[in-house]
N, CA, C and O atoms as a MOPAC input file, in Angstrom:
PM7 MOZYME 1SCF
protein

 N     85.76900 1    99.75600 1   128.44400 1
 C     85.47800 1    99.35500 1   126.58900 1
 C     86.90100 1    99.60300 1   125.96100 1
 O     86.78000 1    99.15400 1   124.82100 1
 N     87.98600 1   100.00500 1   126.07700 1
 C     89.71800 1   100.30800 1   125.32600 1
 C     88.75200 1   101.76900 1   124.24100 1
 O     88.03800 1   101.45900 1   123.28700 1
 N     88.84800 1   102.42400 1   124.43400 1
 C     88.60200 1   103.27600 1   122.91800 1
 C     87.71800 1   104.39800 1   123.29500 1
 O     88.00900 1   105.59300 1   123.31700 1
 N     86.53500 1   103.80500 1   123.60400 1
 C     85.66300 1   104.75900 1   124.22600 1
 C     84.79800 1   105.14400 1   122.80200 1
 O     84.57600 1   104.17200 1   122.08100 1
 N     84.38800 1   106.20700 1   122.41800 1
 C     83.18000 1   106.36800 1   121.42800 1
 C     83.90500 1   106.86300 1   120.57000 1
 O     83.27700 1   107.38200 1   119.64700 1
 N     85.76400 1   106.94900 1   120.45200 1
 C     86.68900 1   108.04400 1   119.63800 1
 C     87.20300 1   106.32200 1   118.97000 1
 O     87.74500 1   105.52600 1   119.73700 1
 N     86.96900 1   106.00800 1   117.68800 1
 C     87.76300 1   104.96700 1   117.57600 1
 C     89.01900 1   105.12800 1   116.84400 1
 O     88.90000 1   106.32800 1   116.59700 1
 N     90.28600 1   104.75400 1   116.24600 1
 C     90.30400 1   104.94900 1   116.00700 1
 C     91.56600 1   106.39700 1   116.36800 1
 O     91.17200 1   107.37100 1   117.01000 1
 N     93.32500 1   106.30100 1   115.75200 1
 C     93.64100 1   107.58600 1   115.85200 1
 C     93.73500 1   109.05200 1   115.06500 1
 O     93.78600 1   109.25200 1   113.85100 1
 N     93.74400 1   110.19600 1   116.37600 1
 C     93.63000 1   111.11000 1   116.60200 1
 C     94.32800 1   111.84200 1   114.77400 1
 O     95.08200 1   111.37000 1   113.92300 1
 N     93.58200 1   113.11700 1   114.89500 1
 C     93.79400 1   113.87500 1   113.24200 1
 C     94.94900 1   114.52500 1   113.54200 1
 O     95.20400 1   115.18300 1   114.55100 1
 N     95.79400 1   114.24200 1   112.37000 1
 C     97.50500 1   114.58900 1   112.61500 1
 C     98.39200 1   113.62800 1   113.11600 1
 O     99.57700 1   113.92900 1   113.25600 1
 N     97.83100 1   112.10900 1   113.50800 1
 C     98.63900 1   111.83200 1   114.19500 1
 C     99.96200 1   111.51900 1   113.27600 1
 O     99.78500 1   110.62300 1   112.45000 1
 N    101.54000 1   112.25400 1   113.30100 1
 C    102.31600 1   111.70800 1   113.26400 1
 C    102.78200 1   110.02200 1   112.93700 1
 O    103.27600 1   109.66100 1   111.86900 1
 N    102.64500 1   109.58300 1   113.50600 1
 C    103.19100 1   108.07000 1   113.92500 1
 C    102.49200 1   107.21100 1   112.85000 1
 O    102.92500 1   106.06600 1   112.72800 1
 N    101.27100 1   107.67100 1   111.89400 1
 C    100.29100 1   106.50700 1   111.17200 1
 C    100.85800 1   107.33900 1   110.15200 1
 O     99.87300 1   107.42900 1   109.41900 1
 N    102.16400 1   108.31800 1   109.33300 1
 C    102.90500 1   108.21300 1   107.82200 1
 C    103.56600 1   106.81500 1   108.03600 1
 O    104.01600 1   106.16700 1   108.98000 1
 N    103.33400 1   106.61400 1   106.12300 1
 C    104.01600 1   105.31000 1   105.71300 1
 C    105.48500 1   105.88200 1   105.72000 1
 O    105.89500 1   107.04000 1   105.63900 1
 N    106.15400 1   104.64200 1   105.84800 1
 C    107.75900 1   104.88500 1   105.44700 1
 C    108.31800 1   104.79300 1   104.46800 1
 O    109.46500 1   105.12600 1   104.17200 1
 N    107.30700 1   104.19400 1   103.72800 1
 C    107.40900 1   104.43200 1   102.07300 1
 C    108.89400 1   103.06800 1   102.32700 1
 O    109.93300 1   103.39800 1   101.75700 1
 N    108.92800 1   102.24000 1   102.79600 1
 C    109.43400 1   101.13600 1   102.17500 1
 C    109.54300 1   100.62200 1   100.79500 1
 O    110.55700 1   100.33100 1   100.16200 1
 N    107.94600 1   100.55400 1   100.35500 1
 C    107.22700 1    99.10700 1   100.34500 1
 C    106.75000 1   100.74000 1    98.57900 1
 O    106.03500 1   100.41400 1    97.63100 1
 N    107.14900 1   101.66700 1    98.65300 1
 C    106.44300 1   102.05000 1    97.20500 1
 C    107.94800 1   101.50600 1    95.83900 1
 O    109.10300 1   101.13500 1    95.62700 1
 N    106.71700 1   101.86400 1    95.37900 1
 C    107.14000 1   101.04900 1    93.49100 1
 C    109.03500 1   101.39400 1    93.30300 1
 O    109.92600 1   100.67400 1    92.85300 1
 N    109.07400 1   103.01500 1    93.96100 1
 C    110.60600 1   103.68700 1    93.79900 1
 C    111.74000 1   102.86300 1    94.47000 1
 O    112.81400 1   102.57800 1    93.93900 1
 N    111.10500 1   102.33800 1    96.42300 1
 C    111.88300 1   102.57900 1    96.96300 1
 C    112.30000 1   100.29800 1    96.36600 1
 O    113.44700 1    99.87000 1    96.49300 1
 N    110.94900 1    99.19900 1    95.73200 1
 C    111.78600 1    98.52500 1    95.52000 1
 C    112.71800 1    98.34600 1    94.86300 1
 O    113.69300 1    97.60300 1    94.97200 1
 N    112.12000 1    99.70900 1    93.49400 1
 C    112.72700 1    98.68700 1    92.15800 1
 C    114.25900 1    99.30400 1    92.64400 1
 O    115.04500 1    98.65400 1    91.95400 1
 N    115.09600 1   100.28800 1    93.53700 1
 C    115.93500 1   100.66100 1    93.87600 1
 C    116.64600 1    99.96200 1    94.42200 1
 O    117.84900 1    99.84900 1    94.18900 1
 N    115.89400 1    99.26700 1    95.39700 1
 C    116.44500 1    97.46500 1    95.97400 1
 C    117.20400 1    96.42100 1    94.93100 1
 O    118.30100 1    95.86500 1    94.98300 1
 N    116.09200 1    96.40600 1    93.92900 1
 C    116.43900 1    95.68000 1    92.65900 1
 C    117.24100 1    96.13300 1    92.42400 1
 O    118.01500 1    95.17700 1    92.45100 1
 N    117.80200 1    96.92800 1    92.17300 1
 C    118.59000 1    97.58000 1    90.93300 1
 C    119.95300 1    97.22300 1    92.06100 1
 O    120.82300 1    96.42300 1    91.71700 1
 N    119.99500 1    97.89000 1    93.35700 1
 C    121.05800 1    97.77400 1    94.18400 1
 C    121.48800 1    96.14200 1    94.41500 1
 O    122.57600 1    95.88800 1    94.93200 1
 N    120.78000 1    95.30900 1    94.09600 1
 C    120.50800 1    93.67700 1    94.16500 1
 C    121.22100 1    93.07000 1    92.72400 1
 O    122.22300 1    92.35800 1    92.79700 1
 N    120.91400 1    93.24600 1    92.07700 1
 C    121.13400 1    92.22700 1    90.40300 1
 C    123.15600 1    93.84600 1    90.58100 1
 O    124.06100 1    93.63000 1    89.77400 1
 N    123.25200 1    94.46100 1    91.09600 1
 C    124.29000 1    95.19800 1    90.93600 1
 C    125.76900 1    94.56900 1    92.13500 1
 O    126.93900 1    94.95100 1    92.16200 1
 N    125.23200 1    93.76600 1    92.78100 1
 C    125.91300 1    92.98400 1    94.17300 1
 C    125.85300 1    92.10200 1    93.28800 1
 O    126.77400 1    91.65100 1    92.60700 1
 N    124.58500 1    91.79500 1    93.28100 1
 C    125.97800 1    89.81300 1    92.09100 1
 C    126.47300 1    90.35600 1    90.60300 1
 O    127.49700 1    89.82000 1    90.18100 1
 N    126.08600 1    90.98500 1    90.08100 1
 C    127.27000 1    91.31800 1    88.96100 1
 C    128.65300 1    91.18000 1    89.63200 1
 O    129.53800 1    90.37200 1    89.35000 1
 N    128.65300 1    92.50300 1    90.93700 1
 C    129.94000 1    92.40100 1    91.29000 1
 C    130.62300 1    91.12200 1    91.96100 1
 O    131.83500 1    90.96400 1    92.10600 1
 N    129.63000 1    90.25600 1    92.33500 1
 C    130.79900 1    89.10700 1    93.65000 1
 C    130.89100 1    88.36000 1    92.29900 1
 O    131.80100 1    87.53800 1    92.40500 1
 N    130.11100 1    88.28500 1    90.61100 1
 C    130.17300 1    87.49000 1    90.06900 1
 C    131.58600 1    87.84500 1    88.77400 1
 O    132.08600 1    87.17500 1    87.87100 1
 N    131.85200 1    89.46100 1    89.39900 1
 C    132.79000 1    90.11800 1    88.82600 1
 C    134.02900 1    89.26900 1    89.51800 1
 O    134.42400 1    88.41000 1    88.72900 1
 N    134.74100 1    89.26500 1    90.74600 1
 C    134.71700 1    89.02700 1    91.74000 1
 C    135.21100 1    88.04200 1    91.32200 1
 O    136.42000 1    88.15400 1    91.11900 1
 N    134.63800 1    86.78000 1    91.02600 1
 C    134.85600 1    84.84600 1    90.74900 1
 C    135.29800 1    84.90400 1    90.34700 1
 O    136.37300 1    84.58400 1    90.85700 1
 N    135.41600 1    85.32200 1    88.94000 1
 C    136.02000 1    85.92500 1    87.92900 1
 C    137.16400 1    86.41900 1    87.93300 1
 O    137.70900 1    86.27700 1    86.83800 1
 N    137.85100 1    87.00300 1    88.77300 1
 C    138.68700 1    87.28900 1    89.05900 1
 C    139.65900 1    86.95700 1    89.77200 1
 O    140.85400 1    87.19400 1    89.60200 1
 N    139.09300 1    86.34500 1    90.66300 1
 C    140.22400 1    85.23600 1    92.00500 1
 C    139.78500 1    84.01600 1    91.13600 1
 O    139.87000 1    83.10000 1    91.95400 1
 N    139.53700 1    83.68800 1    90.44300 1
 C    139.48700 1    82.05200 1    89.56400 1
 C    140.46500 1    82.32000 1    88.36900 1
 O    140.39500 1    81.41900 1    87.53300 1
 N    140.85200 1    82.74800 1    88.23400 1
 C    141.64400 1    83.53300 1    86.65900 1
 C    143.39500 1    83.09600 1    87.72700 1
 O    144.50800 1    83.48900 1    87.37700 1
 N    143.21100 1    82.54400 1    88.53000 1
 C    144.86300 1    82.65500 1    89.50800 1
 C    145.52600 1    81.37300 1    88.79700 1
 O    146.66200 1    81.01300 1    89.10700 1

């Protein structure tokens, strides 16, 4: 059988650390960036449409 008597990752396994993509701070940062991009697209549409 795979794993034997010691299933799971070994202690101190650096590969098990979270990357932080789904932390509250990262989610909020992505939302703010998307809102900024959306606002910039609206501004571009206003400037180009004013020709």
